[in-house]
C-alpha angles and dihedrals in degrees: 000000000000127000123257113239117245091236134049091229099082090051090052092048092052092060094079097055091043092048090233124169097193143016122207128196113190132157115259095029135067120252108293130207127204107222118173094352093306128105112235123189116224120227089252125118114273119252108259123228114262090007095117087213092133091051094052091050094050101036097084092056099045107106110247093228092057100048093090090058088052094052093045102042104024093229136073141175118205139146132235133195129215115214090249089063098260108144126203130201108212135194124185126184138176116241120176088343092307130113112241119189136203117185123189118197112225116195112240093230118061106239123234127246086256094053092050089046091230119165118259092258090074091061090045094052090050094049101039106036117091105163140012129055134303117193121198114197142182146117121293112290095018096120103260095141092050094049089049094048091052089054092046093047094047089056087045090058097047109030134063095221140131111251122192121186131192117197142161098232115000106243111175115031112218118214112213108253113158089336134068109240126198116178119192125189125214110243093017106055104011135009100239146349101262092054090045091053091049088057096040093062087060092058096073095249126182092187131027120194116199114197096206136358104220108157145016096265093058094046092049094052090046091055090046092051090048092049093053095059102277126125110234128194121192144154139230131193097235133123101233144349097282093054090049091059091048091048092052093054089045090065091065134053118258096255089062096049092096093055094045091048089053091047095049089046089056097048111026114117099160149342114207119191128188146178129189117243124195108253130220094237110069089208088063095044100185137008130202122252105201144201121195126190112188120205099235123153097274092049092049092051092050090051092049097049096038098253095137094139089070094058100082089057090047089051092050093048097047104064089121091069095041104274118136143172128211093261094054091048094048091051086056092050092051091045090052093051092244101121137023118251096235090051090048085053091060093053097041118112086219121020090195095055089049094049091047091054093046091048088052091051093047093048092050092051092048090048089052094049091048091050091050092049089051088053095246094121125215092295 
């Protein structure tokens, strides 16, 4: 059994060499790293109950101005940088009077669309959308923040615009390129998202980036900003586009749903959902399966009139304009040799739908081979 370090820093530094995305510190178990999507325990001694060892490890890096929030609320999000540029998003919470910690490693450089293996529609959205709202959704740890950062930084490289981000905490730091970029952190620069957005619209922004949409006030402010000619990026913790639409309505009482549907129909440019799937190549680790709903005229009308149940069929039938569902995306990943079929099945919303698509591909390929063997050629 190896000895635990006296500081959290060596545990953070080791994440890069291990290829770890997360580090967990909890009482009763040793430090655990998440590598390739799986939690792996270290050989260090477990943290003993009531030892306060986790607090001693973490206390030096908790920002002084945030310690009062931790003491009062028993939970805190903040960011921490190593001298080499590695950045970490950290959540601490109190559980049974013990500190538990979850640490996400955020690479210092914003990755490109190609590095993230995102489909071309993401680049198109970043380059050709100038107002309205783009929602990126997915479960915790699916790479939403990284995808949004890639879109924002691509705009930063190409357009002379004013970008204002509101985050809790700031994850990726954007260096001004063609754009002007201002990043505000909840708890440090402003008390909450809704107030930050009220200030942001007075700063002559072209683009507003909201790190997380947590409440009705934030979502309403985002929709209002989008309706007044700004391009707004925001996230939702939902698994897919349909759930995102449902979650938006859940923020509001039923008597306001017609108003919210109208506002969303006027502003929606895209809902981009994703989930990370284990890759065949260990060096890649995980690749995103994606779903994209574009706010075209038909979709906007369905949202306005409450015809949400038609939207999955619209997505499936609109791949020619860049829409895609998870089944389509998983088929692509299999065809590209990035994921195993059995793994894709585990992440498919409908295994039968994926099997059907794969059978169709296999049948088409076999028909082509038979035609070639008969001398008919591919046609």
